[in-house]
C-alpha positions in Angstrom: 26.4 -102.2 45.9 26.8 -99.1 48.1 24.2 -98.5 50.8 23.7 -94.8 51.7 21.6 -93.7 54.7 19.7 -90.4 54.8 21.3 -87.8 57.0 18.2 -87.5 59.1 16.3 -90.8 59.4 14.5 -93.0 62.0 13.1 -92.5 65.4 12.5 -88.9 66.6 12.6 -87.4 70.1 8.8 -87.5 70.6 8.7 -91.3 69.8 11.7 -92.1 71.9 10.2 -90.2 74.8 6.8 -92.0 74.4 8.5 -95.4 74.3 10.6 -94.6 77.4 7.5 -93.4 79.3 5.6 -96.6 78.5 8.5 -98.8 79.4 9.0 -97.0 82.7 5.3 -97.4 83.4 5.5 -101.1 82.8 8.5 -101.4 85.1 6.6 -99.8 87.9 3.7 -102.2 88.0 0.9 -104.2 86.3 -2.2 -103.3 84.2 -0.5 -100.8 81.9 -2.4 -99.9 78.8 -1.9 -97.4 75.9 -5.0 -95.8 74.5 -4.6 -97.1 71.0 -1.2 -98.1 69.6 1.5 -95.9 71.3 3.1 -95.2 67.9 2.3 -96.3 64.4 4.9 -99.1 64.3 3.5 -102.7 64.7 6.9 -104.1 65.7 7.5 -101.6 68.5 3.9 -102.1 69.8 4.6 -105.9 69.8 7.8 -105.3 71.8 5.8 -103.2 74.3 3.3 -106.0 74.7 6.1 -108.4 75.6 7.1 -105.8 78.3 3.6 -105.8 79.7 2.0 -102.9 77.9 -1.3 -103.8 76.4 -3.3 -101.8 73.9 -6.8 -100.5 74.9 -9.1 -99.4 72.1 -11.1 -97.3 74.5 -11.3 -96.4 78.2 -13.6 -99.3 79.0 -10.8 -101.7 78.2 -8.6 -100.1 80.8 -10.4 -100.9 84.0 -7.6 -100.0 86.4 -3.9 -99.3 86.6 -2.0 -97.0 84.3 -3.1 -95.5 81.1 -0.4 -94.1 78.7 -1.7 -91.5 76.3 -0.3 -92.2 72.8 2.3 -89.9 71.2 -0.5 -88.6 68.8 -2.4 -87.0 71.6 -6.1 -87.2 72.4 -9.2 -85.2 73.2 -8.6 -83.6 76.7 -12.0 -85.0 77.7 -10.6 -88.5 77.4 -7.8 -87.7 79.9 -10.4 -86.2 82.3 -12.5 -89.3 81.9 -9.5 -91.6 82.6 -8.7 -89.7 85.8 -12.3 -89.8 86.9 -12.1 -93.6 86.6 -9.1 -93.5 89.0 -6.5 -94.4 86.3 -3.0 -93.2 86.7 -2.5 -91.2 83.5 0.9 -90.9 81.8 0.7 -88.4 79.1 3.2 -89.3 76.3 1.8 -86.8 73.8 4.6 -85.6 71.6 5.6 -82.0 72.6 5.3 -81.0 68.9 1.7 -82.3 68.9 1.0 -80.4 72.1 2.1 -77.2 70.2 -0.5 -78.0 67.5 -3.1 -78.3 70.3 -2.1 -75.0 71.7 -2.3 -73.4 68.2 -5.8 -74.8 67.6 -6.9 -73.4 70.9 -5.5 -69.9 70.1 -7.4 -69.9 66.8 -10.6 -71.0 68.5 -10.3 -68.3 71.2 -9.6 -65.8 68.5 -12.8 -66.5 66.7 -11.3 -68.0 63.6 -12.8 -70.7 61.5 -10.2 -73.5 61.8 -8.8 -75.5 58.9 -6.6 -78.4 59.7 -4.2 -79.7 57.0 -4.0 -83.4 57.6 -5.8 -86.8 57.5 -9.3 -86.6 58.9 -9.2 -90.1 60.4 -5.7 -89.8 61.9 -5.6 -89.9 65.7 -3.4 -86.8 65.9 -5.9 -84.8 63.8 -8.8 -86.0 65.9 -6.9 -84.6 69.0 -6.3 -81.3 67.2 -9.9 -81.1 66.2 -11.0 -81.5 69.9 -8.8 -78.6 70.9 -10.1 -76.4 68.0 -13.7 -77.0 69.1 -16.8 -76.1 67.0 -16.9 -76.5 63.3 -13.5 -77.6 61.9 -12.6 -78.3 58.3 -10.0 -81.0 57.6 -8.3 -81.2 54.2 -5.3 -82.9 52.8 -5.0 -80.7 49.7 -6.4 -77.5 48.2 -8.7 -79.7 46.0 -10.6 -80.7 49.1 -11.5 -77.2 50.1 -15.2 -76.5 49.8 -16.6 -73.9 47.3 -17.7 -71.8 50.2 -15.4 -71.3 53.2 -17.0 -71.1 56.7 -15.7 -67.6 57.4 -13.7 -64.7 56.0 -11.5 -65.1 59.1 -9.7 -68.3 58.8 -6.9 -70.0 60.9 -4.8 -72.9 59.6 -3.0 -75.5 61.7 -1.3 -78.5 60.3 -0.7 -82.1 61.3 2.9 -82.4 62.5 3.8 -85.0 60.0 2.5 -83.3 56.9 4.8 -81.9 54.2 5.6 -78.2 53.8 4.5 -78.3 50.2 1.0 -79.5 51.1 0.6 -76.8 53.7 1.8 -74.1 51.3 -0.7 -75.4 48.7 -3.6 -75.0 51.0 -2.5 -71.6 52.3 -2.1 -70.3 48.7 -5.6 -71.5 47.9 -7.2 -70.0 51.0 -5.5 -66.6 51.0 -7.3 -65.0 48.1 -10.7 -66.1 49.5 -10.6 -64.6 52.9 -10.2 -61.2 54.6 -7.9 -62.5 57.4 -5.7 -65.6 57.5 -3.6 -66.8 60.4 -1.3 -69.7 59.9 0.5 -71.8 62.4 3.1 -74.0 60.8 3.1 -76.9 63.3 5.1 -79.3 61.1 7.7 -80.6 63.5 11.4 -80.0 62.8 12.2 -83.7 62.9 9.6 -84.3 60.2 10.8 -81.5 58.0 14.4 -82.7 58.3 13.6 -86.3 57.4 11.5 -85.2 54.4 14.3 -83.0 53.1 17.0 -85.6 53.6 14.8 -88.3 52.0 14.3 -86.2 48.8 18.1 -85.5 48.6 18.9 -89.1 49.1 16.4 -90.3 46.4 18.2 -88.2 43.8 21.6 -89.7 44.6 20.8 -93.5 44.4 19.4 -96.1 42.1 16.9 -97.6 44.6 15.3 -96.2 47.8 14.0 -98.3 50.7 11.9 -96.5 53.2 11.5 -98.3 56.6 8.5 -97.9 58.8 5.0 -99.0 59.7 2.6 -99.3 56.8 0.2 -97.5 59.0 2.6 -94.6 59.7 1.6 -91.3 58.2 5.1 -89.8 58.5 6.7 -92.8 56.8 4.1 -92.8 54.0 5.0 -89.1 53.4 8.7 -90.1 53.0 7.6 -92.8 50.4 5.6 -90.1 48.5 8.6 -87.7 48.5 11.1 -90.3 47.4 8.8 -91.8 44.7 8.2 -88.4 43.2 11.9 -88.2 42.3 12.9 -91.9 42.2 10.3 -94.4 40.9 12.4 -97.3 42.3 11.2 -96.6 45.9 10.0 -99.3 48.2 8.3 -99.3 51.6 9.0 -102.0 54.1 8.4 -102.6 57.8 11.1 -105.2 58.3 13.9 -106.9 56.4 11.7 -109.9 55.7 9.8 -107.8 53.1 12.8 -107.0 51.0 12.8 -108.5 47.5 16.3 -109.0 45.9 14.7 -108.3 42.5 14.5 -104.6 43.5 18.3 -104.3 43.4 19.1 -106.0 40.1 21.5 -103.8 38.2 21.6 -101.2 41.0 24.9 -99.8 42.1 23.6 -97.8 45.0 20.7 -98.1 47.5 19.4 -95.4 49.8 17.8 -96.2 53.1 15.7 -93.8 55.1 13.1 -94.4 57.9 10.1 -92.7 59.4 10.2 -90.9 62.7 8.3 -93.8 64.3 10.9 -96.4 63.3 13.3 -97.6 66.0 16.9 -97.7 65.1 17.2 -101.5 65.4 14.4 -101.9 62.8 16.2 -99.6 60.3 19.5 -101.3 61.0 18.0 -104.7 60.4 17.0 -103.6 56.9 20.4 -102.0 56.2 22.2 -105.2 57.3 19.9 -107.3 55.0 20.6 -105.2 52.0 24.4 -105.1 52.6 24.4 -108.9 53.0 23.1 -109.1 49.4 26.4 -107.6 48.2 
């Protein structure tokens, strides 16, 4: 059974950067917290805890020491509040997410009604909403657009891990309904590369295994893309979740991983599949 790995797969620059910043903060001293899970990968978060980095659900749970801002970014008021408490703030917001923040602010300052293409309850989207200010509409698809848009001047920004097809769908639906439309394509290049590679891989193999947190938006998007072209697609966090039944009669298996999946986690799954012969 051949195992093929997607050309672009696994941990991205923004996640590697955030992990390194948290690890360096832990090496410098005690009482290090991340505000929410640093990344959407339970195994990586557990490794950080062993290194001395705890997860705080809110500022009140980080009484002193260092606070690491998660890669998804936050409302700037939270950073201000942390500094007012005397916390040493390490901002590990992914640079691509920061660009989405900047785009949202440009739209707000330009007087546009802002539409965010993304998941309303995702921490990254919550941060973008804060930068957009005022009334913001969040949709995941054109079907979620209201019958009446808030303005004839609309600006669109997108969660960095969304798919290009989903953004295009919303843009196509909004365009005929407004007088002016400004669009910032803030999908990060790493996400786009992984999505394209995943789709190509899924067409070449009998079975696809996608590795990454079950709570990871970007990994879930890879599962959706692969499933759309190859129904034999499975999502796992670790090698322990693999079921040998999936590979019965298969000559080839493709493996890809979300941008929040460390290399050792993906390699563990690859090794387990190869051991099955």
